[in-house]
N, C-alpha and C positions, 0 to 999 in steps of 0.2 A: 611127161604126163600126157601130152597131146598124142603121142604114139599109142599109148594104152587106150585112150578114148577112141582113136581111129580104129584100132584092132577090135575093140568091143563092138563098134558100129558095124564093121565089115563082117564079123562073126555072128551078128544078131544076138549078142549077149546083153543081158539087162545090166544097165549101170546102176550102181547103188551109192547114193550120196552118204548114207550112214557108214558104209564100208570105207569110203574115201576119208571121211572125218576120223574114223578110228585109226586108220593107217597113218594119217598125217599128224593128228594131234593127240592120240590116245596116251602114249607114254608120257609126253611132256605134261599134259593136263593132269593125269593121274598122279604124277610125282609132286606137282604143286599141291594138289588136293590132299595127298598123304602128309605133306608138311603142315598144312592147315589143320588136319585132323590130329596130328601129334601135338600141335600147339593147343588145341582145344582140350585134348584129353589130359596131357601131362602138365602143361604150364598153368592153364586156367584152373584146374582142379587143385593143384598144389598151393596156389597162392592163399586161399583162405586158411589152409592148414598151417602154413608158415606164419600168417598173421596171428592165429590163435596161440601158437607156441611162443611167439614173440611177446604177446600180451601177457602170457603166463609169467613172464619174468617180473612184471609190474604188479602181480597179484598181492594185495596187502595182507591177506590172512595167511599166506605161506603154505597153502595146501599143496601146491605144486612147486617143486624146487627146480628152478632153471637157473643155472649159473650164468655169469656174464659172457663167457666164451660161446655158449650155445645161443644166447641172445644175439651176439654179433653174427653168428652163422645164419640165424633165422632172418635177421635184418638184411644181410647180404643176399639171401635167397629171395626176399621180397623185391629188392632192387633189381636183381637179375630177371625175375619173372616180369617185372614192369617193362624192362628193356625188350624182352622177347615178345611181349604182347604188342608193343608198338613197332614191330618190324615193318618197314616200308617195302623191303625187297619182295616179299611174297605177294603183297597186294599189287605191286607194280607188274610183276610177272603174270599174275592172274589177269590183269587188265590187258596186257600185251597179247596174251593168247586169245582173249575174248575178241579183240579187234581183228586178229588174224582169222579167227573163225567166222567173223562176219564178212570179211573180204573173200574168203575162199569160195563160197558157193557162187558168188557173182562172177568171179573169174572162170570158174569151171563151166557155168552155163554159157558164158560168152565164148569160151573155147569150143564147147560142143556145137554151139550154133554156127560158129565160123567153119568148123570142119564139115558140118552137114550142108552148108551153103556151097562149099567148094567141091563136094564129092559128086 
């Protein structure tokens, strides 16, 4: 990284912090955001639907017929969505990348300053 900064300074090319952020963290951060979006779209939307179908098994007037096997499937789906919502891995990775993104500009500015002082 220091060689690229040195080359940019010598060639009078403008340094871009946004370009550096995208090159370094773009793919990783977008992949975590994609997983969170899938969690919000698929898991959180399907949970009320599963609860509604599960409660239809206990309907006293019998207007909707849901057999016991389907009730077990809906209950398993509810438990599965609860486990997926409480996923700790995605939140931990998101916080890890956020901390790295906070440290990155400081080290980059320090490195640039060090190169300019010794040039």
